[in-house]
N, C-alpha and C positions, 0 to 999 in steps of 0.2 A: 407553575411548575415547568422547568426546562425539559425539553425532549432529551432522550439519551443520545449519546454520540452516534450510535448506529442508526437511530431514527433520523437524525439530522443529515447524516451522510446519505441515507436513502432518498430523502427529499431532494437533495442537491443532485444526486445521480439522475433522478427522474427529470428534474427541470433542465439539466444540461444535455440529457440524452446520452451520457457516457455509461459504459459498462465496466464493472469491476472484476478484476482477477486478483487472487491472493496467493502468495507464496510464504508459508509459515514454517518456522523451525522451532524456536524456543516456546512459542505459544501453543504449539501442538493442535492447531485448529480452533483455538478459542475465538479468534477474530471472525472466522467463517461462522462459527456457532452464534455469535452475537448478531452478525449481519442477517443470518437466516431466521433468527427469532422475530424479525419484523415481517409482518404479513405483507405480501406483495413483493418481497425481495427478489423473486424470480424475474421481475421486470428489469433488474439492473445487475444482479450478481450472476456471473458466468461460471466461475470455477474457483476452487481453493485447493492448493496442493500443500500437503504437509511433507516437507523434505527435511528430515531430522539428521540423517547421516550425510557424509561427504558424497557417497555413492548416489544417494537419492538426489542431491543437489545437482550433481553432474548429469545423471540420466534423465530426470524429469524436468529440470529447469535449464539445462545447458550451461551451468556454471563450469568454467574451465578448471581442470585439475590444477593447473599452474597457479590460478588465483587462490584456490583453497590451500595449496601447499605454501605459497609465499605469504599470504595474509591471514589465513585461517577462516573459519566459518563466520566468526563474529568480527566482521570488518566492513568498512565502507564498500570496498571493492566487491565483496561477495553479495551484499544485499542489493547493490546496483545490478549485478548480473542476474540475481534471482528475480527481481521485479521486472526487468526487461524480458527475461526468459519466459515468465508466465504469460506476459502479453504476447510474445512471439508465438507461443504454442497455440493461441486462440486466433491467430490472424487469418487462417483459412476461412473461418466463418464470420469473423468480426474484424473489420479493418482496424489497424493499430491507431488510426486517428480517432477512433470511437471508443478506445479502451484505456483504462488506467490500471496499472499494476502496483500493488503494495506488497512489500516483503518485510520480514522481521527475522532477525537472528540475534540471539543474546545468550547470556549465562544466567540461568534462572537460579542456580544454586541447589543445595548448600555448597556443593563442591564445584570444581571446574575453574575457579578463579585462578589467575596468575598475575605476575607483575605486568602492569599496563592493561590488563583485562580482568578487572575485579568482578566478583559475583554481583549481579544486578545490571551489568553493562548490557545495553541493547542498541543495535543499529536498525534503523527503519529505512527502507529504500522506497522510492517513489518513481515510477516510470510513467510518463504522460506523453501526449502528442507534442508537447513543447520541449521535452527533454527529461533527463534523469537527475535525481537529487538523492542524497543520503543525509540522515540525521542521527546524531548520537545522543543517548540519554543514559542516566545512571539511576537505577532503582536501589532501594536499600531495605527491602523486606525479605520475608522468607520466600520459598520457591513459588507458592501460589500467589503471593502478593506481587512478586516480580513478573510472573506471567500476566497477571491482570494489569500491572503498570505498563508492560510492553504492549499489550493489546490497546490500552487507552492511548498511548503515545502514537501508535500506528494510525488509529482512528482520528486523532487530533491532527496529525500531519495531513491525512487525506481530506479531512473537513476543511482545513485552511486552504488547501489547493482548490477544492471545489468551490469555496466561497469566492476566491479570486477569479476562477474560470467563469463562474456565473456572472460576476460583475463585468468581466470583459465582454461576455455575450450580450449583456444588457446594453452596454455602451455601444457595441457594434450595431445592435438593432436600432438604437436611438440615432446613431450617425447615419445609418441607412435610411431611416424615416425622414431625417432632415434633408438628405440629398433628394429623396423622392418629392418632398414638398417643394423644394427649390426648383426642381425640374418642372413641376406641374403648375407653377405660378406664371 
């Protein structure tokens, strides 16, 4: 049996030494709920912010009003600012090179869709020590199904990043060990 996405994410966060911060909108805390269902998640989960309104995104996450006005809450630009903003809020206690921020904003439905932004549209933001990325997905379920779909996609994006990050760390250790052996011969 395969481990759940959140359990796999937890394992990689522990092995890489990274800490997780979440900024959720359309999922309403569902990702944080799933992460904290895993025993021991306090080792790697720092914070989750549910910022549903424009005002909350601005006040709690530092999303610029001009970004929200120009692109809307469900946009690449907004999720990038959300993911980076949640990491930034934690930097006094946890250096940004040790944290990963994930954000999600979408249209869960049944209303709220518009031309170019249909119900089920979700953007996932990822802010890491290496940079920021955004990913767009399209769900096609009812409200609860779209929320679950959005949470799954956010966890999948995070898991893929963590797998790559863990692989780089393993390669760096192998390279370092090779250099040490060469120097000692």
